[in-house]
N, CA, C and O of each residue as an XYZ file, in Angstrom:
192
protein
N     -35.709     -6.788    -95.881
C     -34.669     -6.140    -95.558
C     -33.526     -7.079    -95.533
O     -33.464     -7.906    -94.624
N     -32.585     -7.024    -96.483
C     -31.562     -7.795    -96.592
C     -30.189     -7.327    -95.767
O     -29.563     -6.312    -96.071
N     -29.876     -8.079    -94.848
C     -28.828     -7.698    -93.953
C     -27.684     -8.688    -93.932
O     -27.944     -9.883    -93.799
N     -26.396     -8.257    -94.058
C     -25.257     -9.049    -94.142
C     -24.698     -9.127    -92.737
O     -24.894     -8.220    -91.927
N     -23.927    -10.331    -92.423
C     -23.451    -10.378    -91.153
C     -22.017    -11.108    -91.172
O     -21.689    -11.942    -92.015
N     -21.199    -10.652    -90.082
C     -20.087    -11.698    -89.762
C     -20.207    -12.035    -88.455
O     -21.275    -11.840    -87.874
N     -19.129    -12.585    -87.821
C     -19.135    -13.135    -86.396
C     -19.833    -12.115    -85.419
O     -20.814    -12.480    -84.770
N     -19.336    -10.852    -85.313
C     -19.957     -9.908    -84.374
C     -20.419     -8.643    -84.988
O     -20.497     -7.581    -84.370
N     -20.704     -8.801    -86.166
C     -20.971     -7.510    -86.915
C     -22.067     -7.659    -87.966
O     -22.054     -8.557    -88.808
N     -23.052     -6.692    -87.868
C     -24.140     -6.775    -88.844
C     -24.154     -5.486    -89.618
O     -23.743     -4.493    -89.017
N     -24.588     -5.341    -90.935
C     -24.687     -4.233    -91.628
C     -25.701     -4.392    -92.856
O     -25.914     -5.450    -93.447
N     -26.249     -3.240    -93.116
C     -27.045     -3.121    -94.348
C     -26.514     -2.071    -95.174
O     -26.400     -0.947    -94.684
N     -26.104     -2.335    -96.609
C     -25.436     -1.496    -97.322
C     -26.487     -1.098    -98.472
O     -26.953     -1.908    -99.273
N     -26.813      0.384    -98.429
C     -27.787      1.131    -99.252
C     -26.959      1.989    -99.935
O     -27.320      3.154    -99.765
N     -25.843      1.862   -100.748
C     -25.197      2.614   -101.532
C     -25.643      2.645   -102.964
O     -25.940      1.561   -103.466
N     -25.724      3.621   -103.620
C     -26.088      3.579   -104.978
C     -24.714      4.349   -105.820
O     -24.360      5.520   -105.680
N     -24.159      3.421   -106.616
C     -22.810      3.971   -107.363
C     -23.429      4.436   -108.729
O     -24.190      3.736   -109.397
N     -23.063      5.545   -109.023
C     -23.416      6.067   -110.461
C     -22.019      6.570   -111.284
O     -21.204      7.319   -110.745
N     -21.871      6.102   -112.539
C     -20.738      6.374   -113.141
C     -21.132      7.516   -114.202
O     -22.149      7.333   -114.871
N     -20.418      8.621   -114.379
C     -20.957      9.763   -115.193
C     -19.554     10.229   -115.944
O     -18.439     10.113   -115.435
N     -19.800     10.720   -117.110
C     -18.690     11.186   -117.892
C     -18.372     12.687   -117.292
O     -19.185     13.280   -116.583
N     -17.269     13.153   -117.611
C     -16.821     14.446   -117.008
C     -17.731     15.472   -117.334
O     -18.001     16.236   -116.407
N     -18.315     15.695   -118.512
C     -19.158     16.844   -118.921
C     -20.632     16.420   -118.060
O     -21.263     17.347   -117.552
N     -21.003     15.398   -117.958
C     -22.144     15.177   -117.122
C     -21.971     15.378   -115.774
O     -22.969     15.797   -115.187
N     -20.932     15.188   -115.090
C     -20.526     15.427   -113.725
C     -20.522     16.953   -113.450
O     -20.964     17.385   -112.385
N     -20.044     17.736   -114.370
C     -20.097     19.145   -114.441
C     -21.570     19.630   -114.393
O     -21.954     20.267   -113.411
N     -22.268     19.396   -115.250
C     -23.785     19.719   -115.330
C     -24.465     19.344   -114.056
O     -25.137     20.179   -113.449
N     -24.308     18.036   -113.596
C     -24.992     17.784   -112.313
C     -24.512     18.511   -111.116
O     -25.297     18.928   -110.264
N     -23.198     18.670   -111.042
C     -22.732     19.431   -109.974
C     -23.244     20.974   -109.806
O     -23.460     21.554   -108.742
N     -23.383     21.485   -111.124
C     -23.794     22.841   -111.257
C     -25.306     23.201   -110.821
O     -25.736     24.282   -110.420
N     -26.010     21.940   -111.020
C     -27.391     22.100   -110.723
C     -27.657     21.820   -109.224
O     -28.657     22.304   -108.695
N     -26.853     21.108   -108.574
C     -27.127     20.747   -107.147
C     -26.117     21.432   -106.166
O     -26.146     21.167   -104.964
N     -25.222     22.318   -106.705
C     -24.170     23.170   -105.896
C     -24.778     23.956   -104.869
O     -24.302     23.961   -103.734
N     -25.872     24.674   -105.198
C     -26.430     25.477   -104.031
C     -27.055     24.606   -103.065
O     -26.914     24.979   -101.901
N     -27.639     23.655   -103.227
C     -28.254     22.630   -102.280
C     -27.001     22.035   -101.372
O     -27.001     21.967   -100.143
N     -26.045     21.665   -102.164
C     -24.855     21.143   -101.303
C     -24.226     22.262   -100.511
O     -23.781     21.948    -99.408
N     -24.123     23.469   -100.883
C     -23.675     24.358   -100.132
C     -24.620     24.832    -98.877
O     -24.092     25.340    -97.887
N     -25.911     24.662    -98.950
C     -26.718     25.125    -98.006
C     -26.744     23.835    -97.030
O     -26.718     24.039    -95.816
N     -26.787     22.730    -97.445
C     -26.758     21.653    -96.397
C     -25.467     21.590    -95.714
O     -25.520     21.447    -94.493
N     -24.308     21.668    -96.270
C     -23.039     21.631    -95.538
C     -22.829     22.868    -94.538
O     -22.221     22.763    -93.473
N     -23.451     24.140    -95.048
C     -23.489     25.164    -94.114
C     -24.262     24.907    -92.844
O     -23.824     25.243    -91.744
N     -25.451     24.290    -93.025
C     -26.326     23.992    -91.886
C     -25.618     22.894    -90.929
O     -25.625     22.922    -89.699
N     -25.069     22.021    -91.671
C     -24.345     20.991    -90.693
C     -23.136     21.579    -89.945
O     -22.912     21.253    -88.780
N     -22.364     22.440    -90.611
C     -21.428     23.218    -89.915
C     -21.866     24.040    -88.624
O     -21.257     23.983    -87.555
N     -22.923     24.759    -88.845
C     -23.404     25.665    -87.766
C     -23.995     24.662    -86.695
O     -23.904     25.029    -85.524
N     -24.517     23.592    -86.922
C     -24.954     22.641    -85.818
C     -23.837     22.002    -85.133
O     -23.944     21.821    -83.920
N     -22.736     21.620    -85.767
C     -21.484     21.193    -85.087
C     -20.729     22.153    -84.344
O     -19.953     21.842    -83.440
N     -20.973     23.395    -84.752
C     -20.114     24.599    -84.102
C     -18.945     24.822    -84.467
O     -18.305     25.744    -83.960
């Protein structure tokens, strides 16, 4: 586990950055749109 630190702060960055062309973004978004809608809806219901 690789952790970075400063004086009083520690963090572990696990982001994955993907660059996609506009047409690829549209295709990907269309495929996962229902999943995104479902997850956001569930989160909103939990928060109230």
